[in-house]
N, C-alpha and C positions, 0 to 999 in steps of 0.2 A: 826619196832622198830627204834626210832630216834638214829642216829649215833652221835658219839662225835662231829664231825665236824658240823653236822646239829644243834646240841645244841648250839655250840659256835656261829654259824652264827645267830641263832635265838636270842641269848642273845645280840649280838652286835647290831642287828636291834632294839631290845627292848631298849638297852642303848641309841641308837642314836635318836630314834623316840619318845620314850614314857616316860622313867623313869628317872627323874632328880636325884632321890635318889641314884640309881645305879651309875650314872655318878659321883656323889660326892664321893661315896664309892671307886670307882676305881681310881679316882684322888688321893685320900688320900693313898690308898694302894700302888699305883705307887710310891709315894713319900717315903713311908716306905721301900719299896723294894730297891729303889735307895740309901737310906741312910744306911740301915742295912743289905742288901742282902736279898735273898729269903728264904734260908734254916732256918735262925735264927728266922724268923717271923712266928710263929705258928698261927693257926686260932684263938686261945685264945688271943694271943698277938694282932692280928689285931683287933679283936672285942674290946679289952680293949683300944687300941689306938684310935679307932673310937668312943668310948663311947657308944657302943651298945652291946646288948647281942649276944652271939654266935648263938642263935636260930634265931635272926633277920637276922644275916649275912647269915645263911643257907637258908633263904627265897629267897635269890638272886642267890646263887650258890650252886651247889651240893657238892663240895669239894674244897680243896685247888688247885688241878690241874686245875679245871675249872676257879677259880679265877685268877690264874696265866695266863691262856690262854686269858682271857678277858682283863687283864692289857696289855699283849703283843699286842693284836689287837687294843686297844685304843691308845697305844703309836705309832703304825704304822699309824693309822688314823690321829693322831695329826701331825706327821712329814709330811705326804702327804699334809695336810691342810696348813702347814707352807710353803711348796714349792709352792703351788698354790698361796698363799698370796704374795710370792716374785714375781711370774710371773705377778700378777695383778698390780704391782707397776710401770709398764711401763719402766723398766730398760732395758739396752742393755745386751747382753750375758755376757760380762765381769763383769758388775756390779752385775748380778745375781750370778755368781760364787763367787764373793767376799762376797756377802750376805750369801750364803750357808756356806762358811767357818766360818762366824760368828755363824750361827746356830749350826754347829758341835762343835765349841769351847764352846758355852754356854751349850750344852747338856752334853759334857764330864765333865764339872765342877760340874754337878749335880749327876753323876753316881758313885756309889761305884763299884770298879773293881770286887768285889765279886758277884755282881748281875748277870752279864752275865755268869760268871763261874758257879754259882748255877743253872742258867737256863739250861746250857748245860749238867751239870752232873745229875741233879735230874729231869729235865723236858725236855728231848731231843726232844720229839715230838713238843713242843712249840718252842724250840730253833731253830730247823731246819726249821720250818714253818716261824719263824721270819727271818732267814737268807735268805730263798728263796724269801720272799716278799720284803725284803730290797734290795736284789741283783737286782731283776726285776725292782723295782722302781728307784734305782740309775742308772741302765743302761738306762732306758727310759729317765730319766732326763738329763743324759750326752749326749745322742743322740740328744735329742731335742735342747739342748743348742748349740751343735756343728753346727747343721743345721741353727739355728737362727743366730749364729755368722757369718756364711758364707753369709746368706741373707743380713746381716747388713754391710757386707764388712769389717769386722774386724778380721776374721779368714781366714787362708790360704785355697784357693779353692781346692787344690789338696789333701787335707786330705781324708783318708778313714774313713768315719764317724763311721762305726760299729767297726772297729779295735780300733780307738782312744777312743771310749766310753768304750770299754771293758778294755783297758789299764788303764784308769783313775779309773774304778771300781776296778780292781785288785790291784791297788796301794793303794786305800783307805782301801779295805778289808784287805790287808796284814798288813797295819799299825794298824788296829783295832784289829787284831787277833794275831799279832806277839809279842814275848817277846824280840825282838831286842832293842826296845826303853824302857827306864825306865819310871816309873810312872811320875816322874818329867818332863821328856821330853814330854811325851804323853799329859800331862795336862798343859804344858807351854802356855802362852797367844798366841804366834804366831805360834804354831805348825801347825795348819791346814792352816793358811795363807801361810806358806812356801809351803805346798803341792799344794795348789790351784794356787799360783803365779807361781810355777814351771810348772804346767799344762798349764796355760794361755800363758806363754812365749813360750811354745812349739808349740802352735796351732795358735797364733795370727800372723797376718801380721804386716807390719810396722805401719800402721794406728792404729791397735789394741794395739801394744806395746806402742806407744805414748800416747794413751788414758789411758792405765794401769799406766804408769809412772806418769801421771798427777793425776789420781785417788788415787794412793797410798800416795800422799802427804797429803791428807785430810782424809785418811782411818784409822779408829781405830777399830781393831777387838774386843776390849773389850767394845765398846759403843753399847749397845743393844737397844737403844731407838728407832731405826728405824726398828726393827723387832718385830713381834707379837709372843712372846714366853711366856710360863708359867714359 
């Protein structure tokens, strides 16, 4: 008998390789969830907003839980593709981190705070799967960036790569899950710029600091023209 995880994996493969209609549905549902939250959007609401019948919607997913799971997987795939896109731009390690701060800033502007709350409360299996995958991805990206910066001669050579990668991961996770910061602070234009600039200044050598200072003079975290985001 097909397990829930196998069904999700099968659907994600189907979405990626075969069915543009399902992709379009998931993109629109993702936007609805980000705007209104998950709990408030029933399957009837989703079908109505998409301009299709609920019967048609159920041809693609078994129930709302499966729909939520596919949206979560699609969002993670998109974030990973964006990170790969940044890596392909030929930037150095510091430029990459500044670009990632832009990505996070843009993403937070699109998310209703209720969305992740609903996911955690009503769909914990998907929530913890998201947290696990996001944590692993962020750790790997942090580790890769630190090692790249060392090779480029702009990060301090004595750094413990694994420890620093985990420290930056824990800092970002704490910020995203803590109620210490207000919504206004959390969604302010330069919030994530401050986090990443703080991180860079802690790991860069003199050459890296000088490059950062020069780069910040022309850096605008709200200019998204140089990144590929939805």
